[in-house]
C-alpha positions in Angstrom: -14.2 -13.6 -26.5 -17.1 -16.0 -27.4 -18.8 -17.4 -24.2 -17.7 -20.9 -23.6 -15.0 -20.9 -26.3 -12.0 -20.7 -24.1 -13.2 -22.6 -21.0 -10.5 -24.7 -19.5 -8.0 -23.3 -22.0 -5.4 -20.6 -21.9 -6.3 -17.3 -23.4 -3.5 -15.1 -24.7 -3.5 -11.3 -24.3 -1.4 -8.3 -24.7 -2.3 -5.0 -23.0 -0.7 -1.7 -23.7 -3.0 0.3 -21.6 -2.8 0.6 -17.8 -4.2 -0.5 -15.4 -4.4 -4.2 -16.1 -7.8 -5.9 -16.4 -9.2 -7.7 -13.4 -10.0 -11.4 -13.2 -13.1 -12.3 -11.2 -13.5 -15.9 -10.0 -16.0 -17.3 -7.5 -17.2 -13.8 -6.6 -13.7 -12.6 -5.8 -11.1 -10.5 -7.6 -7.9 -12.6 -8.2 -5.1 -10.2 -7.3 -2.6 -9.5 -10.1 -3.9 -12.5 -12.2 -3.8 -10.4 -15.4 -0.9 -8.1 -14.6 1.8 -8.0 -17.2 5.0 -6.1 -17.9 4.4 -2.6 -19.3 4.4 -2.3 -23.1 4.4 0.8 -25.3 1.1 2.0 -26.7 -0.3 0.2 -29.7 0.9 1.6 -33.0 4.2 3.0 -31.8 6.1 0.0 -30.6 7.9 -0.3 -33.9 8.9 3.3 -33.9 10.4 2.8 -30.4 12.4 -0.3 -31.5 10.5 -2.3 -28.9 10.3 -5.5 -30.9 7.4 -7.9 -30.9 4.7 -7.6 -28.2 4.8 -10.0 -25.3 1.8 -12.3 -25.1 0.8 -13.4 -21.6 -1.5 -16.3 -21.0 -4.1 -16.9 -18.3 -6.3 -19.9 -17.7 -9.9 -19.0 -17.8 -12.3 -21.2 -15.8 -16.1 -21.6 -16.1 -17.8 -18.6 -14.5 -14.7 -16.4 -14.7 -15.0 -12.8 -15.8 -12.5 -10.4 -17.2 -13.2 -6.7 -16.4 -11.6 -4.0 -18.4 -11.6 -0.5 -16.9 -9.8 2.8 -17.1 -7.8 4.6 -14.4 -10.6 7.2 -14.4 -12.6 4.8 -12.3 -10.0 4.4 -9.5 -8.8 8.0 -9.7 -12.3 9.5 -9.4 -12.8 11.7 -6.4 -15.3 11.1 -3.6 -17.3 14.0 -2.3 -14.7 14.6 0.4 -11.9 14.8 -2.2 -10.3 11.4 -1.5 -9.6 9.0 -4.4 -12.2 6.3 -5.1 -9.2 3.9 -5.3 -8.7 0.3 -6.2 -9.9 -1.1 -2.9 -13.3 0.6 -3.1 -13.5 -0.3 -6.8 -12.9 -4.0 -6.3 -15.2 -4.1 -3.3 -18.0 -2.6 -5.4 -17.3 -5.1 -8.2 -17.4 -8.1 -5.8 -20.7 -6.8 -4.2 -22.2 -6.4 -7.7 -21.0 -9.9 -8.7 -22.5 -11.5 -5.7 -25.8 -9.6 -6.2 -25.9 -10.7 -9.9 -25.7 -7.1 -11.1 -22.9 -7.4 -13.6 -24.4 -7.0 -17.1 -22.1 -9.1 -19.2 -22.2 -12.9 -19.6 -19.3 -14.9 -18.1 -16.5 -15.8 -20.5 -17.0 -19.5 -19.7 -20.2 -21.4 -18.9 
């Protein structure tokens, strides 16, 4: 996405991978904002007879960020053997956002 290009507009997306990306607005993760129904992996949908991909839309506002990540982040193990988990991950992202530590530019300015 080009910064500023989609501000105040709806951006379409289709995601085959899981987990869904996170939407961060006003230094908070917006729960399930970018969740969508599961779809087959890219490249094999036609072989499965799945039909066309579903396109989901989300309104992007100035200052909003979309964060793509893998399940390897949330399934990482802490030194005591517990999962890092989604709650720790989102808390770390919010702290980094508030501290200005996220490296990428916002999608909208």
